[in-house]
Each structure stands twice: as C-alpha cells, then as structure tokens.
C-alpha positions in Angstrom: 116.4 96.5 115.1 113.0 97.0 116.8 113.6 100.7 117.3 113.9 101.2 113.6 111.2 98.7 112.6 108.7 98.5 115.5 106.8 95.2 115.9 103.5 96.9 115.1 104.9 98.1 111.7 106.2 94.7 110.9 102.9 93.1 111.8 101.0 95.6 109.5 103.4 94.9 106.6 103.1 91.1 107.0 99.3 91.5 107.1 99.3 93.8 104.0 101.2 91.1 102.1 98.6 88.5 103.1 101.0 86.4 105.1 99.4 86.5 108.5 99.8 83.3 110.5 96.8 81.0 110.9 98.3 79.4 114.0 101.3 80.0 116.4 104.5 78.6 115.0 108.1 78.1 116.3 109.2 81.0 114.1 106.6 83.7 114.0 106.3 85.8 110.8 107.6 88.9 112.6 110.8 87.0 113.7 111.4 85.8 110.2 111.1 89.4 108.9 113.7 90.6 111.4 116.0 87.6 110.5 115.8 88.4 106.8 116.5 92.1 107.4 119.6 91.2 109.5 120.8 88.9 106.7 120.4 91.7 104.2 122.2 94.2 106.4 125.1 91.9 107.4 125.3 89.9 104.1 129.1 89.9 103.9 129.3 88.3 107.3 128.8 84.5 107.9 125.3 83.6 109.0 126.4 82.7 112.6 127.7 86.2 113.1 124.5 87.7 111.9 122.5 85.6 114.3 124.9 86.4 117.2 124.0 90.1 117.0 120.4 89.6 118.2 
C-alpha cells in the first residue's frame, strides 16, 4: 500500500485536512488512513481478513 500512497503523501494530505497530531498516539493518523483505505478496497471481506493483509 505504501508504494501507491507513500508516507510523505499521506502526511501532506492529513496536514492539508488540518488533522495533524498534537502528540504521539497508539494509532498515528497515517496508520488510520492506510487502515481506512484497506477497508474501502477490501470492503466485501470480513475486517479480520483486511487486517491480515498488512
């Protein structure tokens, strides 16, 4: 997934949306973006199969 959407691009998009983190969290904003993209791409699959393809 990172070769299609490089981390730098995801960080810039998150910043452009005004959702930059104020502190370090368990799930960084970049990871949440990748997770949501995977859910959208693999929506017919159960969530545990989507997470298993990391």
